[in-house]
C-alpha positions as CSV (number, residue, x, y, z in Angstrom):
1,M,152.8,-19.1,-13.7
2,S,154.6,-16.8,-15.8
3,D,155.3,-19.6,-18.4
4,D,151.5,-20.2,-18.6
5,I,150.9,-16.6,-19.4
6,I,153.5,-16.4,-22.0
7,F,151.9,-19.4,-23.7
8,K,148.5,-18.4,-24.2
9,L,149.8,-14.8,-25.3
10,S,152.2,-16.5,-27.9
11,E,148.9,-18.2,-29.7
12,P,148.8,-17.6,-33.0
13,F,145.6,-15.3,-34.4
14,P,143.0,-16.5,-36.7
15,E,143.7,-15.8,-40.3
16,A,141.0,-13.1,-40.4
17,A,143.1,-11.2,-38.1
18,I,146.4,-10.8,-39.8
19,H,146.9,-7.7,-42.2
20,W,149.3,-7.3,-45.0
21,R,151.4,-3.5,-45.3
22,V,153.6,-3.0,-48.2
23,G,157.1,-2.7,-47.5
24,S,159.8,-1.8,-50.4
25,T,158.6,-1.3,-53.9
26,N,159.9,-1.6,-57.1
27,A,159.5,2.4,-57.7
28,K,163.0,3.3,-57.5
29,R,164.6,0.7,-59.9
30,L,161.5,1.7,-62.6
31,G,162.5,5.3,-61.9
32,V,158.2,6.2,-61.0
33,K,156.7,7.6,-58.2
34,P,156.0,5.2,-55.3
35,W,152.3,4.6,-56.2
36,E,153.2,4.0,-59.6
37,A,155.2,0.7,-58.5
38,T,154.1,-2.3,-60.0
39,R,155.3,-4.9,-57.4
40,G,156.4,-4.8,-53.2
41,R,156.9,-7.1,-50.8
42,A,154.3,-7.8,-48.3
43,F,154.6,-8.3,-44.4
44,A,152.1,-9.6,-42.1
45,Y,151.0,-7.6,-39.1
46,I,148.1,-7.4,-36.3
47,N,146.1,-4.4,-35.2
48,A,146.5,-2.9,-31.8
49,R,142.9,-3.7,-31.0
50,D,143.6,-7.4,-31.3
51,V,146.6,-7.0,-29.3
52,M,144.4,-5.5,-25.9
53,D,142.0,-8.2,-27.0
54,R,144.3,-10.7,-26.1
55,F,145.9,-9.2,-23.0
56,D,142.3,-8.9,-21.9
57,E,141.6,-12.5,-22.8
58,V,144.8,-13.7,-21.0
59,C,145.4,-11.5,-18.3
60,G,141.8,-10.0,-17.5
61,H,142.4,-6.7,-15.8
62,E,145.7,-7.3,-14.1
63,W,147.9,-5.9,-17.3
64,Q,148.4,-1.8,-17.9
65,A,150.4,-0.1,-20.6
66,E,151.9,3.4,-20.5
67,Y,153.8,5.9,-21.9
68,P,156.6,7.3,-20.2
69,F,157.7,9.5,-23.2
70,Q,156.5,9.6,-26.8
71,G,157.8,7.1,-29.0
72,C,157.9,4.5,-26.2
73,C,155.7,2.2,-24.7
74,R,156.1,-0.4,-21.5
75,I,153.2,-3.0,-20.7
76,G,153.0,-4.2,-17.4
77,V,151.5,-8.1,-16.5
78,K,151.1,-8.4,-12.8
79,I,152.3,-11.9,-12.3
80,G,151.5,-13.2,-8.6
81,D,151.8,-9.9,-6.6
82,D,154.6,-8.4,-8.7
83,W,154.2,-6.5,-11.7
84,V,157.0,-7.3,-14.7
85,W,157.2,-4.5,-17.0
86,R,158.8,-4.6,-20.9
87,A,159.0,-1.7,-23.1
88,N,159.6,-0.9,-26.2
89,G,160.0,1.9,-28.7
90,A,158.7,3.1,-32.3
91,G,159.3,6.1,-34.7
92,E,156.8,8.4,-36.3
93,T,154.6,6.6,-39.5
94,Q,154.0,8.0,-42.5
95,V,150.2,7.8,-41.9
96,E,148.6,9.8,-38.6
97,A,152.1,10.3,-37.6
98,E,151.9,10.4,-33.6
99,K,148.5,8.2,-33.5
100,G,150.8,5.3,-35.4
101,Q,153.8,6.1,-33.5
102,F,151.8,5.4,-30.3
103,S,150.2,1.9,-32.2
104,D,153.4,1.0,-33.3
105,A,155.3,1.1,-29.6
106,F,152.5,-0.4,-28.2
107,K,152.6,-3.7,-30.4
108,R,156.6,-3.9,-30.5
109,A,156.2,-3.9,-26.6
110,A,153.6,-6.9,-26.8
111,V,155.7,-8.4,-28.8
112,L,158.3,-9.3,-25.7
113,W,155.4,-10.8,-24.3
114,G,155.0,-12.8,-27.0
115,V,151.8,-11.4,-28.5
116,G,152.2,-11.8,-32.3
117,R,156.1,-12.5,-32.4
118,Y,155.7,-15.4,-34.7
119,L,154.8,-12.8,-37.3
120,Y,158.4,-12.0,-37.7
121,D,159.5,-15.5,-39.0
122,I,156.3,-15.3,-41.9
123,P,158.4,-14.7,-44.6
124,N,158.0,-11.1,-46.8
125,Q,155.9,-11.9,-50.3
126,S,156.4,-10.4,-53.5
127,V,152.9,-9.4,-54.4
128,P,151.4,-6.8,-57.5
129,L,150.7,-3.5,-56.7
130,E,148.5,-1.0,-57.8
131,D,148.1,2.5,-56.3
132,G,150.4,1.9,-53.9
133,K,148.5,-1.1,-52.4
134,I,148.6,-4.6,-53.4
135,K,146.2,-5.9,-55.8
136,G,142.9,-7.3,-55.2
137,G,143.2,-11.1,-55.4
138,H,146.6,-11.3,-54.4
139,I,146.5,-11.1,-50.5
140,P,149.4,-13.6,-49.2
141,A,147.9,-16.5,-47.7
142,V,149.1,-17.3,-44.0
143,P,151.2,-20.6,-43.8
144,D,149.8,-23.0,-42.1
145,W,151.9,-23.3,-39.3
146,A,151.1,-19.6,-38.3
147,K,147.7,-20.8,-37.9
148,P,145.5,-21.9,-34.6
149,G,145.8,-25.1,-33.8
150,F,148.7,-26.4,-35.7
151,H,150.4,-29.0,-34.2
152,R,149.5,-28.3,-30.5
153,F,151.6,-29.2,-27.4
154,A,149.4,-30.3,-24.2
155,R,150.9,-27.7,-20.9
156,G,153.0,-30.4,-19.4
157,E,154.8,-31.2,-23.1
158,K,155.2,-27.4,-23.8
159,K,157.2,-27.0,-20.1
160,E,159.1,-30.2,-20.8
161,I,160.1,-28.8,-24.3
162,L,161.3,-25.9,-22.8
163,L,163.2,-27.1,-20.3
164,Q,164.8,-29.5,-22.6
165,V,165.7,-26.5,-25.3
166,R,167.3,-24.6,-22.5
167,T,169.4,-27.3,-20.9
168,A,170.5,-28.3,-24.5
169,L,171.4,-23.9,-25.3
170,E,172.9,-24.4,-22.0
171,D,175.2,-27.3,-22.6
172,G,175.9,-26.5,-26.2
173,D,174.2,-29.7,-26.8
174,A,173.6,-29.7,-30.6
175,M,172.3,-33.0,-30.7
176,G,170.4,-33.0,-28.0
177,L,168.8,-30.1,-29.3
178,R,168.2,-32.0,-32.7
179,Q,166.8,-34.7,-30.6
180,V,163.6,-32.6,-28.9
181,I,162.9,-31.1,-31.8
182,E,162.8,-34.6,-33.7
183,E,160.9,-36.0,-31.1
184,Y,158.3,-33.6,-30.6
185,T,158.0,-32.4,-34.4
186,G,159.4,-35.0,-37.0
187,E,161.4,-32.1,-38.7
188,L,164.7,-31.1,-38.7
189,S,165.0,-28.6,-41.5
190,E,163.1,-25.8,-40.6
191,P,162.6,-26.0,-36.8
192,E,161.6,-22.1,-36.4
193,E,158.6,-23.2,-38.5
194,K,157.6,-26.6,-37.5
195,M,158.2,-25.7,-33.8
196,K,154.9,-24.7,-31.9
197,L,156.8,-23.2,-29.2
198,W,158.9,-20.7,-31.3
199,A,157.1,-17.9,-30.3
200,L,158.2,-18.3,-26.5
201,F,161.9,-18.2,-26.9
202,N,163.3,-14.4,-26.7
203,S,165.5,-13.2,-29.6
204,T,168.7,-14.6,-27.6
205,E,167.4,-18.1,-27.6
206,R,166.1,-17.9,-30.7
207,G,169.5,-16.9,-32.2
208,A,171.1,-19.3,-29.8
209,I,168.9,-22.3,-31.5
210,K,169.6,-21.1,-35.2
211,G,173.4,-20.9,-34.5
212,L,173.6,-24.5,-32.1
213,L,172.1,-26.3,-35.4
214,S,174.2,-24.5,-38.0
215,D,176.9,-25.1,-36.4
216,D,176.1,-29.0,-35.7
């Protein structure tokens, strides 16, 4: 049951729900003010409201969020008869510091449930800036693999892939891991982008997958 919930929570969002924020810029290199920078790195993100809608859609009323202290959010999902909690935190933001902090902590806790985790795998992109914002007409495109419906698997296939991948990791079987990826994706060069279930794995498993493949 928990795997079914994670599968649904981890689904990619429609492209219209993806927004882009500016991270580092060339302002320091040019010796100008931040709003005078001409280029920057764009990072994909989703709004907290979309995250809430995803939990409502998948969990109905059987989820809740709490803030035990400022900067920390924990999200509980009822699985069977038990509540399972996952927590994360965030610092104050530059705009509406306290509100932004609560929102970021909520979204980071949601990532631990798989919501929007795949966005971390979308490469940041260099974009032209105007007044500190992405210049009109230059909003990055969402890659095909990060869109809903890309390379879907049936529920039974998903569970079988998970079982096979986790078994290969436990056994240190790089060849077996590659065979699983090849069987279900047909691509070996960038499995994290082609494998639709990538967002399901936790950070430890993701690191193990990359490590095992790179050592092979």
